[in-house]
PASEBA-1860 file (N, C-alpha, C; in nm, 3 decimals):
! residues 266
1> XXXXXXXX> 6.159/-0.898/-2.090/6.161/-0.794/-2.193/6.042/-0.700/-2.182 ~ 5.966/-0.704/-2.073/5.842/-0.629/-2.063/5.859/-0.481/-2.096 ~ 5.953/-0.416/-2.029/5.969/-0.271/-2.047/6.017/-0.235/-2.188 ~ 6.085/-0.328/-2.256/6.135/-0.302/-2.390/6.023/-0.308/-2.494 ~ 5.910/-0.367/-2.457/5.800/-0.388/-2.550/5.675/-0.308/-2.518 ~ 5.668/-0.253/-2.398/5.544/-0.190/-2.353/5.572/-0.050/-2.295 ~ 5.474/0.041/-2.309/5.487/0.171/-2.244/5.475/0.151/-2.093 ~ 5.528/0.245/-2.015/5.578/0.376/-2.057/5.729/0.383/-2.086
9> XXXXXXXX> 5.803/0.272/-2.071/5.949/0.278/-2.081/6.004/0.235/-2.216 ~ 5.921/0.173/-2.300/5.973/0.120/-2.427/6.037/0.228/-2.514 ~ 5.977/0.347/-2.518/6.028/0.453/-2.605/6.167/0.499/-2.560 ~ 6.185/0.518/-2.431/6.316/0.563/-2.383/6.420/0.452/-2.397 ~ 6.383/0.326/-2.374/6.477/0.215/-2.390/6.519/0.199/-2.536 ~ 6.429/0.228/-2.628/6.461/0.217/-2.771/6.570/0.315/-2.812 ~ 6.591/0.420/-2.734/6.698/0.515/-2.763/6.835/0.462/-2.719 ~ 6.833/0.362/-2.629/6.959/0.306/-2.578/6.990/0.167/-2.634
17> XXXXXXXX> 6.887/0.097/-2.681/6.907/-0.041/-2.724/6.842/-0.064/-2.861 ~ 6.913/-0.135/-2.946/6.861/-0.178/-3.076/6.842/-0.329/-3.066 ~ 6.716/-0.375/-3.060/6.685/-0.514/-3.025/6.659/-0.598/-3.148 ~ 6.717/-0.720/-3.148/6.693/-0.818/-3.253/6.655/-0.950/-3.188 ~ 6.549/-1.013/-3.236/6.501/-1.138/-3.178/6.546/-1.257/-3.262 ~ 6.600/-1.360/-3.194/6.644/-1.479/-3.264/6.655/-1.593/-3.164 ~ 6.700/-1.710/-3.207/6.716/-1.825/-3.119/6.830/-1.800/-3.020 ~ 6.824/-1.865/-2.901/6.933/-1.848/-2.803/7.071/-1.879/-2.861
25> XXXXXXXX> 7.081/-1.987/-2.938/7.211/-2.023/-2.995/7.260/-1.918/-3.092 ~ 7.167/-1.856/-3.166/7.205/-1.750/-3.260/7.246/-1.623/-3.185 ~ 7.184/-1.598/-3.070/7.225/-1.484/-2.987/7.372/-1.499/-2.947 ~ 7.408/-1.619/-2.906/7.547/-1.643/-2.866/7.643/-1.624/-2.983 ~ 7.605/-1.674/-3.099/7.692/-1.660/-3.217/7.712/-1.513/-3.252 ~ 7.604/-1.434/-3.241/7.615/-1.292/-3.273/7.710/-1.221/-3.176 ~ 7.702/-1.256/-3.049/7.794/-1.197/-2.951/7.938/-1.232/-2.984 ~ 7.964/-1.358/-3.006/8.101/-1.402/-3.028/8.157/-1.353/-3.161
33> XXXXXXXX> 8.066/-1.327/-3.257/8.109/-1.274/-3.386/8.127/-1.123/-3.383 ~ 8.085/-1.060/-3.273/8.098/-0.915/-3.263/7.989/-0.837/-3.332 ~ 7.881/-0.905/-3.376/7.770/-0.835/-3.441/7.662/-0.793/-3.342 ~ 7.679/-0.831/-3.216/7.591/-0.785/-3.108/7.678/-0.755/-2.987 ~ 7.633/-0.662/-2.905/7.707/-0.626/-2.784/7.657/-0.702/-2.662 ~ 7.525/-0.727/-2.659/7.457/-0.783/-2.542/7.362/-0.890/-2.591 ~ 7.352/-1.001/-2.517/7.260/-1.106/-2.558/7.215/-1.191/-2.442 ~ 7.096/-1.245/-2.453/7.046/-1.344/-2.359/7.087/-1.480/-2.415
41> XXXXXXXX> 7.187/-1.543/-2.354/7.251/-1.658/-2.418/7.253/-1.780/-2.326 ~ 7.261/-1.900/-2.385/7.275/-2.022/-2.305/7.404/-2.020/-2.226 ~ 7.401/-2.075/-2.105/7.523/-2.072/-2.024/7.632/-2.159/-2.084 ~ 7.595/-2.252/-2.171/7.697/-2.331/-2.240/7.779/-2.246/-2.336 ~ 7.725/-2.131/-2.376/7.793/-2.045/-2.473/7.881/-1.939/-2.407 ~ 7.885/-1.935/-2.275/7.971/-1.838/-2.206/8.118/-1.868/-2.234 ~ 8.195/-1.762/-2.259/8.338/-1.775/-2.283/8.410/-1.666/-2.203 ~ 8.543/-1.674/-2.191/8.617/-1.568/-2.121/8.604/-1.432/-2.189
49> XXXXXXXX> 8.560/-1.428/-2.314/8.544/-1.300/-2.385/8.413/-1.230/-2.351 ~ 8.328/-1.294/-2.270/8.197/-1.239/-2.234/8.191/-1.212/-2.084 ~ 8.098/-1.127/-2.046/8.076/-1.096/-1.905/7.929/-1.114/-1.871 ~ 7.901/-1.187/-1.764/7.762/-1.207/-1.720/7.712/-1.079/-1.655 ~ 7.593/-1.034/-1.697/7.531/-0.916/-1.636/7.454/-0.962/-1.513 ~ 7.480/-0.905/-1.396/7.415/-0.952/-1.273/7.264/-0.930/-1.273 ~ 7.195/-1.019/-1.202/7.055/-0.995/-1.169/6.954/-1.086/-1.233 ~ 6.963/-1.107/-1.364/6.858/-1.180/-1.438/6.907/-1.317/-1.484
57> XXXXXXXX> 6.815/-1.411/-1.489/6.846/-1.542/-1.544/6.718/-1.607/-1.594 ~ 6.733/-1.714/-1.669/6.624/-1.806/-1.697/6.664/-1.938/-1.634 ~ 6.592/-1.977/-1.531/6.630/-2.095/-1.453/6.504/-2.165/-1.404 ~ 6.524/-2.275/-1.332/6.412/-2.347/-1.272/6.461/-2.410/-1.143 ~ 6.375/-2.408/-1.042/6.412/-2.464/-0.912/6.369/-2.609/-0.898 ~ 6.289/-2.659/-0.991/6.244/-2.799/-0.986/6.217/-2.847/-1.128 ~ 6.089/-2.856/-1.167/6.052/-2.895/-1.303/6.043/-2.771/-1.390 ~ 6.097/-2.779/-1.513/6.088/-2.665/-1.603/5.983/-2.686/-1.712
65> XXXXXXXX> 5.952/-2.811/-1.743/5.852/-2.851/-1.844/5.899/-2.827/-1.988 ~ 5.973/-2.721/-2.013/6.008/-2.684/-2.150/6.136/-2.749/-2.202 ~ 6.196/-2.840/-2.125/6.310/-2.920/-2.174/6.278/-3.065/-2.140 ~ 6.238/-3.141/-2.241/6.194/-3.279/-2.219/6.281/-3.377/-2.296 ~ 6.324/-3.482/-2.227/6.389/-3.595/-2.291/6.288/-3.708/-2.293 ~ 6.236/-3.735/-2.410/6.133/-3.837/-2.428/6.200/-3.966/-2.475 ~ 6.189/-4.070/-2.395/6.261/-4.195/-2.422/6.161/-4.307/-2.451 ~ 6.179/-4.374/-2.563/6.092/-4.486/-2.597/6.114/-4.602/-2.501
73> XXXXXXXX> 6.006/-4.658/-2.455/6.018/-4.778/-2.373/6.053/-4.897/-2.462 ~ 6.134/-4.992/-2.413/6.171/-5.013/-2.272/6.307/-4.954/-2.235 ~ 6.361/-4.861/-2.315/6.494/-4.810/-2.287/6.498/-4.732/-2.155 ~ 6.601/-4.758/-2.075/6.630/-4.674/-1.959/6.724/-4.563/-2.003 ~ 6.750/-4.468/-1.914/6.840/-4.358/-1.950/6.981/-4.409/-1.983 ~ 7.022/-4.517/-1.919/7.155/-4.570/-1.946/7.164/-4.656/-2.071 ~ 7.048/-4.689/-2.129/7.046/-4.778/-2.245/7.023/-4.707/-2.378 ~ 6.995/-4.576/-2.372/6.969/-4.502/-2.495/7.093/-4.506/-2.585
81> XXXXXXXX> 7.070/-4.530/-2.715/7.182/-4.532/-2.810/7.188/-4.403/-2.893 ~ 7.073/-4.358/-2.944/7.071/-4.236/-3.024/6.959/-4.144/-2.977 ~ 6.988/-4.014/-2.979/6.893/-3.913/-2.936/6.879/-3.810/-3.047 ~ 6.758/-3.790/-3.095/6.731/-3.681/-3.188/6.718/-3.553/-3.107 ~ 6.797/-3.453/-3.139/6.804/-3.334/-3.055/6.770/-3.208/-3.132 ~ 6.672/-3.134/-3.080/6.648/-2.998/-3.127/6.765/-2.914/-3.077 ~ 6.834/-2.847/-3.167/6.955/-2.773/-3.129/6.930/-2.624/-3.103 ~ 6.804/-2.588/-3.072/6.772/-2.447/-3.048/6.848/-2.391/-2.929
89> XXXXXXXX> 6.882/-2.476/-2.832/6.955/-2.431/-2.714/7.075/-2.522/-2.691 ~ 7.193/-2.465/-2.701/7.316/-2.543/-2.680/7.325/-2.593/-2.536 ~ 7.278/-2.513/-2.439/7.285/-2.554/-2.300/7.203/-2.679/-2.273 ~ 7.083/-2.685/-2.332/6.995/-2.800/-2.306/7.058/-2.929/-2.356 ~ 7.122/-2.924/-2.473/7.190/-3.041/-2.525/7.307/-3.078/-2.435 ~ 7.382/-2.978/-2.391/7.497/-3.004/-2.304/7.452/-3.061/-2.169 ~ 7.343/-3.008/-2.113/7.289/-3.063/-1.988/7.252/-3.210/-2.005 ~ 7.181/-3.241/-2.113/7.138/-3.379/-2.135/7.257/-3.472/-2.148
97> XXXXXXXX> 7.357/-3.429/-2.227/7.475/-3.513/-2.244/7.548/-3.531/-2.112 ~ 7.564/-3.424/-2.036/7.632/-3.431/-1.907/7.560/-3.528/-1.813 ~ 7.429/-3.512/-1.800/7.352/-3.596/-1.708/7.363/-3.744/-1.747 ~ 7.348/-3.773/-1.875/7.352/-3.912/-1.919/7.489/-3.974/-1.900 ~ 7.593/-3.900/-1.932/7.728/-3.956/-1.922/7.773/-3.972/-1.778 ~ 7.749/-3.868/-1.695/7.801/-3.871/-1.559/7.720/-3.960/-1.465 ~ 7.588/-3.955/-1.478/7.504/-4.023/-1.379/7.440/-4.152/-1.429 ~ 7.446/-4.177/-1.562/7.382/-4.297/-1.615/7.476/-4.380/-1.703
105> XXXXXXXX> 7.603/-4.342/-1.705/7.706/-4.418/-1.780/7.663/-4.442/-1.924 ~ 7.605/-4.340/-1.983/7.554/-4.351/-2.119/7.654/-4.292/-2.219 ~ 7.662/-4.354/-2.335/7.744/-4.300/-2.444/7.656/-4.271/-2.565 ~ 7.532/-4.233/-2.541/7.437/-4.207/-2.649/7.487/-4.094/-2.738 ~ 7.457/-4.106/-2.868/7.494/-4.001/-2.962/7.375/-3.908/-2.983 ~ 7.405/-3.781/-3.005/7.303/-3.679/-3.028/7.303/-3.643/-3.176 ~ 7.186/-3.655/-3.239/7.173/-3.627/-3.381/7.082/-3.506/-3.401 ~ 7.129/-3.397/-3.464/7.043/-3.280/-3.487/6.920/-3.318/-3.568
113> XXXXXXXX> 6.805/-3.263/-3.528/6.680/-3.295/-3.597/6.579/-3.184/-3.576 ~ 6.491/-3.161/-3.673/6.381/-3.066/-3.652/6.294/-3.110/-3.535 ~ 6.230/-3.014/-3.470/6.154/-3.041/-3.347/6.017/-3.102/-3.378 ~ 6.018/-3.223/-3.431/5.897/-3.299/-3.459/5.906/-3.429/-3.380 ~ 5.839/-3.438/-3.265/5.862/-3.553/-3.177/5.830/-3.688/-3.240 ~ 5.726/-3.696/-3.322/5.692/-3.824/-3.384/5.803/-3.868/-3.480 ~ 5.844/-3.778/-3.568/5.952/-3.812/-3.661/6.081/-3.844/-3.587 ~ 6.111/-3.768/-3.482/6.233/-3.792/-3.405/6.233/-3.932/-3.344
121> XXXXXXXX> 6.120/-3.970/-3.287/6.113/-4.097/-3.216/6.094/-4.216/-3.310 ~ 6.053/-4.192/-3.431/6.043/-4.301/-3.528/6.180/-4.349/-3.573 ~ 6.281/-4.263/-3.558/6.415/-4.298/-3.607/6.521/-4.306/-3.497 ~ 6.483/-4.273/-3.373/6.582/-4.271/-3.265/6.520/-4.328/-3.137 ~ 6.607/-4.359/-3.040/6.560/-4.413/-2.913/6.497/-4.307/-2.825 ~ 6.535/-4.181/-2.847/6.486/-4.073/-2.762/6.484/-3.942/-2.841 ~ 6.411/-3.845/-2.788/6.404/-3.713/-2.850/6.423/-3.607/-2.742 ~ 6.509/-3.510/-2.769/6.527/-3.396/-2.678/6.451/-3.277/-2.737
129> XXXXXXXX> 6.348/-3.234/-2.665/6.262/-3.125/-2.710/6.282/-3.004/-2.622 ~ 6.289/-2.886/-2.686/6.327/-2.764/-2.617/6.226/-2.653/-2.645 ~ 6.187/-2.580/-2.540/6.101/-2.462/-2.557/5.957/-2.498/-2.590 ~ 5.896/-2.420/-2.679/5.756/-2.442/-2.715/5.729/-2.584/-2.763 ~ 5.815/-2.643/-2.848/5.788/-2.782/-2.890/5.778/-2.879/-2.773 ~ 5.856/-2.856/-2.666/5.848/-2.943/-2.548/5.714/-2.923/-2.477 ~ 5.674/-2.799/-2.459/5.547/-2.770/-2.393/5.431/-2.828/-2.473 ~ 5.435/-2.813/-2.604/5.331/-2.867/-2.690/5.329/-3.020/-2.685
137> XXXXXXXX> 5.447/-3.081/-2.684/5.454/-3.227/-2.680/5.392/-3.282/-2.553 ~ 5.410/-3.214/-2.442/5.347/-3.261/-2.317/5.195/-3.258/-2.330 ~ 5.142/-3.156/-2.397/4.997/-3.148/-2.417/4.950/-3.257/-2.513 ~ 5.036/-3.298/-2.605/4.998/-3.394/-2.710/5.057/-3.532/-2.684 ~ 5.091/-3.559/-2.560/5.162/-3.682/-2.525/5.087/-3.808/-2.572 ~ 4.958/-3.813/-2.549/4.881/-3.932/-2.586/4.887/-3.957/-2.737 ~ 4.874/-3.851/-2.815/4.877/-3.865/-2.961/5.016/-3.908/-3.009 ~ 5.120/-3.854/-2.947/5.257/-3.892/-2.984/5.281/-4.040/-2.955
145> XXXXXXXX> 5.241/-4.084/-2.836/5.265/-4.224/-2.798/5.177/-4.319/-2.878 ~ 5.063/-4.272/-2.926/4.980/-4.355/-3.012/5.053/-4.386/-3.143 ~ 5.141/-4.298/-3.186/5.216/-4.316/-3.310/5.346/-4.395/-3.290 ~ 5.416/-4.369/-3.180/5.551/-4.427/-3.164/5.560/-4.531/-3.054 ~ 5.454/-4.547/-2.975/5.456/-4.641/-2.864/5.482/-4.571/-2.732 ~ 5.470/-4.645/-2.620/5.488/-4.585/-2.487/5.626/-4.523/-2.470 ~ 5.629/-4.411/-2.400/5.755/-4.339/-2.374/5.763/-4.298/-2.228 ~ 5.884/-4.279/-2.182/5.908/-4.221/-2.050/5.957/-4.078/-2.071
153> XXXXXXXX> 5.895/-3.984/-2.001/5.925/-3.842/-2.021/6.007/-3.792/-1.903 ~ 6.126/-3.741/-1.933/6.217/-3.692/-1.830/6.233/-3.541/-1.844 ~ 6.208/-3.469/-1.735/6.229/-3.324/-1.731/6.377/-3.299/-1.698 ~ 6.450/-3.237/-1.789/6.594/-3.220/-1.771/6.627/-3.139/-1.645 ~ 6.550/-3.035/-1.617/6.574/-2.955/-1.497/6.555/-3.038/-1.371 ~ 6.453/-3.121/-1.372/6.425/-3.206/-1.257/6.537/-3.309/-1.237 ~ 6.588/-3.366/-1.346/6.701/-3.460/-1.336/6.825/-3.391/-1.279 ~ 6.852/-3.269/-1.329/6.969/-3.195/-1.280/6.955/-3.166/-1.130
161> XXXXXXXX> 6.839/-3.118/-1.089/6.817/-3.087/-0.948/6.828/-3.213/-0.862 ~ 6.776/-3.324/-0.913/6.781/-3.451/-0.841/6.924/-3.493/-0.811 ~ 7.013/-3.471/-0.906/7.151/-3.519/-0.890/7.244/-3.417/-0.826 ~ 7.211/-3.289/-0.831/7.303/-3.187/-0.778/7.245/-3.106/-0.662 ~ 7.113/-3.112/-0.643/7.044/-3.029/-0.543/7.060/-2.879/-0.571 ~ 7.083/-2.846/-0.697/7.101/-2.707/-0.738/6.994/-2.668/-0.840 ~ 6.968/-2.538/-0.856/6.877/-2.495/-0.963/6.933/-2.536/-1.099 ~ 6.843/-2.551/-1.193/6.881/-2.568/-1.334/6.881/-2.429/-1.397
169> XXXXXXXX> 6.993/-2.389/-1.454/7.005/-2.255/-1.513/7.024/-2.269/-1.663 ~ 6.940/-2.201/-1.739/6.945/-2.211/-1.884/7.026/-2.098/-1.947 ~ 6.998/-1.974/-1.905/7.054/-1.860/-1.979/7.076/-1.742/-1.887 ~ 7.164/-1.653/-1.932/7.192/-1.527/-1.862/7.211/-1.418/-1.967 ~ 7.199/-1.294/-1.924/7.241/-1.183/-2.008/7.393/-1.177/-2.005 ~ 7.454/-1.162/-2.121/7.600/-1.149/-2.129/7.636/-1.037/-2.225 ~ 7.746/-0.970/-2.195/7.795/-0.860/-2.278/7.941/-0.889/-2.314 ~ 7.981/-0.848/-2.432/8.120/-0.868/-2.473/8.213/-0.788/-2.383
177> XXXXXXXX> 8.325/-0.849/-2.347/8.420/-0.783/-2.258/8.482/-0.660/-2.321 ~ 8.487/-0.655/-2.456/8.551/-0.541/-2.522/8.455/-0.424/-2.545 ~ 8.331/-0.435/-2.499/8.238/-0.322/-2.507/8.273/-0.224/-2.396 ~ 8.308/-0.102/-2.435/8.353/-0.004/-2.336/8.234/0.074/-2.281 ~ 8.209/0.056/-2.152/8.101/0.127/-2.084/8.156/0.201/-1.963 ~ 8.104/0.319/-1.939/8.141/0.392/-1.818/8.072/0.325/-1.698 ~ 8.114/0.362/-1.580/8.050/0.310/-1.460/7.900/0.338/-1.462 ~ 7.865/0.457/-1.500/7.723/0.495/-1.506/7.647/0.411/-1.608
185> XXXXXXXX> 7.710/0.384/-1.722/7.644/0.303/-1.825/7.627/0.158/-1.781 ~ 7.726/0.104/-1.710/7.713/-0.033/-1.658/7.599/-0.041/-1.558 ~ 7.592/0.057/-1.470/7.484/0.058/-1.370/7.348/0.074/-1.437 ~ 7.341/0.157/-1.542/7.215/0.177/-1.614/7.172/0.047/-1.683 ~ 7.267/-0.025/-1.742/7.238/-0.151/-1.808/7.176/-0.250/-1.709 ~ 7.239/-0.267/-1.595/7.189/-0.361/-1.494/7.051/-0.317/-1.445 ~ 7.034/-0.186/-1.425/6.906/-0.135/-1.380/6.797/-0.159/-1.484 ~ 6.826/-0.133/-1.610/6.726/-0.150/-1.716/6.678/-0.294/-1.724
193> XXXXXXXX> 6.772/-0.388/-1.725/6.735/-0.528/-1.740/6.659/-0.581/-1.619 ~ 6.704/-0.543/-1.501/6.639/-0.594/-1.380/6.504/-0.527/-1.354 ~ 6.492/-0.401/-1.389/6.362/-0.334/-1.375/6.260/-0.396/-1.471 ~ 6.304/-0.426/-1.592/6.215/-0.491/-1.689/6.171/-0.628/-1.639 ~ 6.264/-0.703/-1.582/6.230/-0.834/-1.524/6.123/-0.819/-1.416 ~ 6.143/-0.727/-1.325/6.048/-0.708/-1.215/5.911/-0.666/-1.266 ~ 5.910/-0.574/-1.362/5.782/-0.529/-1.417/5.711/-0.643/-1.490 ~ 5.786/-0.726/-1.560/5.726/-0.840/-1.628/5.663/-0.937/-1.530
201> XXXXXXXX> 5.729/-0.960/-1.418/5.674/-1.050/-1.317/5.547/-0.994/-1.253 ~ 5.528/-0.864/-1.263/5.406/-0.801/-1.212/5.293/-0.801/-1.315 ~ 5.322/-0.850/-1.436/5.224/-0.844/-1.545/5.191/-0.983/-1.599 ~ 5.182/-1.079/-1.510/5.159/-1.217/-1.552/5.025/-1.231/-1.626 ~ 4.920/-1.165/-1.576/4.790/-1.176/-1.643/4.799/-1.128/-1.788 ~ 4.869/-1.017/-1.808/4.882/-0.963/-1.944/4.966/-1.056/-2.032 ~ 5.069/-1.117/-1.974/5.153/-1.208/-2.051/5.076/-1.334/-2.089 ~ 4.996/-1.384/-1.997/4.914/-1.502/-2.028/4.817/-1.470/-2.141
209> XXXXXXXX> 4.753/-1.354/-2.133/4.659/-1.313/-2.238/4.730/-1.295/-2.372 ~ 4.853/-1.245/-2.369/4.930/-1.222/-2.491/4.973/-1.352/-2.557 ~ 5.011/-1.452/-2.475/5.068/-1.575/-2.530/4.965/-1.683/-2.558 ~ 4.851/-1.680/-2.494/4.751/-1.785/-2.515/4.711/-1.801/-2.662 ~ 4.691/-1.692/-2.738/4.656/-1.711/-2.879/4.773/-1.760/-2.966 ~ 4.896/-1.753/-2.914/5.013/-1.782/-2.996/5.058/-1.927/-2.991 ~ 5.013/-2.002/-2.891/5.060/-2.139/-2.873/4.945/-2.222/-2.819 ~ 4.931/-2.344/-2.869/4.815/-2.429/-2.836/4.833/-2.496/-2.700
217> XXXXXXXX> 4.842/-2.412/-2.598/4.858/-2.458/-2.461/4.754/-2.385/-2.376 ~ 4.687/-2.453/-2.283/4.587/-2.386/-2.199/4.646/-2.267/-2.124 ~ 4.563/-2.166/-2.104/4.608/-2.044/-2.036/4.665/-2.074/-1.897 ~ 4.604/-2.165/-1.825/4.652/-2.195/-1.690/4.787/-2.264/-1.692 ~ 4.814/-2.340/-1.798/4.946/-2.402/-1.811/5.052/-2.296/-1.835 ~ 5.019/-2.197/-1.918/5.111/-2.086/-1.941/5.135/-2.009/-1.812 ~ 5.028/-1.986/-1.737/5.042/-1.914/-1.609/5.134/-1.992/-1.514 ~ 5.112/-2.121/-1.504/5.195/-2.204/-1.415/5.341/-2.200/-1.460
225> XXXXXXXX> 5.361/-2.206/-1.591/5.497/-2.203/-1.645/5.567/-2.074/-1.604 ~ 5.498/-1.961/-1.621/5.559/-1.830/-1.593/5.580/-1.806/-1.445 ~ 5.494/-1.863/-1.361/5.499/-1.831/-1.218/5.564/-1.939/-1.133 ~ 5.563/-2.065/-1.179/5.615/-2.173/-1.096/5.733/-2.247/-1.159 ~ 5.730/-2.265/-1.292/5.836/-2.342/-1.356/5.963/-2.261/-1.378 ~ 5.948/-2.132/-1.405/6.065/-2.048/-1.435/6.103/-1.961/-1.315 ~ 6.233/-1.955/-1.291/6.292/-1.872/-1.185/6.376/-1.765/-1.255 ~ 6.363/-1.639/-1.216/6.418/-1.529/-1.294/6.536/-1.456/-1.229
233> XXXXXXXX> 6.565/-1.485/-1.103/6.665/-1.408/-1.030/6.798/-1.483/-1.024 ~ 6.903/-1.418/-1.071/7.037/-1.478/-1.070/7.096/-1.463/-0.929 ~ 7.053/-1.551/-0.839/7.097/-1.546/-0.700/7.220/-1.636/-0.682 ~ 7.265/-1.646/-0.557/7.389/-1.721/-0.530/7.377/-1.868/-0.568 ~ 7.259/-1.928/-0.545/7.244/-2.069/-0.579/7.250/-2.090/-0.730 ~ 7.198/-1.996/-0.807/7.206/-2.007/-0.953/7.350/-1.989/-1.001 ~ 7.423/-1.898/-0.938/7.564/-1.881/-0.974/7.643/-2.009/-0.945 ~ 7.614/-2.071/-0.831/7.680/-2.197/-0.797/7.643/-2.305/-0.899
241> XXXXXXXX> 7.517/-2.304/-0.943/7.472/-2.404/-1.041/7.545/-2.387/-1.174 ~ 7.563/-2.262/-1.218/7.634/-2.238/-1.343/7.778/-2.288/-1.333 ~ 7.843/-2.256/-1.220/7.982/-2.300/-1.205/7.992/-2.451/-1.199 ~ 7.898/-2.517/-1.129/7.899/-2.663/-1.120/7.878/-2.724/-1.259 ~ 7.784/-2.670/-1.334/7.757/-2.719/-1.469/7.880/-2.706/-1.557 ~ 7.944/-2.589/-1.554/8.060/-2.568/-1.640/8.179/-2.655/-1.595 ~ 8.195/-2.675/-1.465/8.305/-2.759/-1.415/8.285/-2.903/-1.458 ~ 8.164/-2.957/-1.438/8.137/-3.095/-1.477/8.146/-3.113/-1.628
249> XXXXXXXX> 8.096/-3.016/-1.703/8.101/-3.024/-1.849/8.245/-3.022/-1.898 ~ 8.330/-2.946/-1.830/8.472/-2.942/-1.868/8.540/-3.075/-1.835 ~ 8.508/-3.133/-1.719/8.566/-3.262/-1.680/8.532/-3.370/-1.782 ~ 8.412/-3.364/-1.838/8.369/-3.462/-1.937/8.405/-3.421/-2.079 ~ 8.473/-3.307/-2.095/8.515/-3.253/-2.225/8.396/-3.226/-2.317 ~ 8.285/-3.187/-2.255/8.168/-3.145/-2.331/8.180/-2.998/-2.368 ~ 8.235/-2.919/-2.274/8.256/-2.776/-2.294/8.395/-2.739/-2.243 ~ 8.451/-2.629/-2.291/8.580/-2.585/-2.237/8.564/-2.532/-2.095
257> XXXXXXXX> 8.671/-2.536/-2.015/8.661/-2.485/-1.877/8.633/-2.336/-1.873 ~ 8.568/-2.293/-1.765/8.538/-2.151/-1.746/8.540/-2.123/-1.597 ~ 8.657/-2.092/-1.547/8.671/-2.063/-1.404/8.767/-1.946/-1.386 ~ 8.728/-1.848/-1.302/8.597/-1.833/-1.241/8.496/-1.778/-1.341 ~ 8.369/-1.772/-1.302/8.268/-1.717/-1.390/8.298/-1.570/-1.416 ~ 8.289/-1.526/-1.541/8.321/-1.387/-1.574/8.199/-1.295/-1.558 ~ 8.202/-1.208/-1.460/8.091/-1.115/-1.436/8.129/-0.972/-1.477 ~ 8.029/-0.896/-1.518/8.049/-0.754/-1.547/8.083/-0.682/-1.419
265> XX> 8.194/-0.609/-1.419/8.235/-0.535/-1.299/8.148/-0.411/-1.283 ~ 8.106/-0.387/-1.158/8.024/-0.270/-1.127/8.096/-0.181/-1.027
END
């Protein structure tokens, strides 16, 4: 979102886009309800009524750090009975359920819960933490385990990569299929989003400085997250990962089928 928030392009982009910030799951609901035209949404929320905008993604090629499944010892992944789940991202919950059911023969139930790892683990065998709460929990791991006992921490992206040899993909830009755009407008949309992505990747120092006061995580951890943990380009391997995820999720009846992936025509 760099260009949408910073000069010199923010003013001109504001004439083409009216931006609203909310949770990923709420972005998807707004798209499907017709109250938004374009959204950065979890891949679990993709439907035939939406079109993926080429170029940008939120993904990880190995460890992502920001999606953690914290399991109380001595439970193994196949022995978990209940999981307290932060529901901020539908894809993260679907990934966790898919991985546990397909590769660990688990029938664990997911219970919605506020993102408080100590409270989650006091009442459940495991906790699924997403986004900033996951990053913070890793920093506070010793204090959390002092309260609830020893835990095993599983990075969901790393588990996915281990079992599929594919990137872990969280989200993509999607636009409603009924939004009428000319060829020029479609090309401009793709250009705007991808140019902003590229400019943001060139401004890591500024992003680290901007976010360090907002979250209790060391600056170098934020830098590593932005430069090593997150992958931003929707390349062929990421497209294959999305299709594999949706195919497996459909086979397990976690999500409805989505084949082929619906892309915005250019």
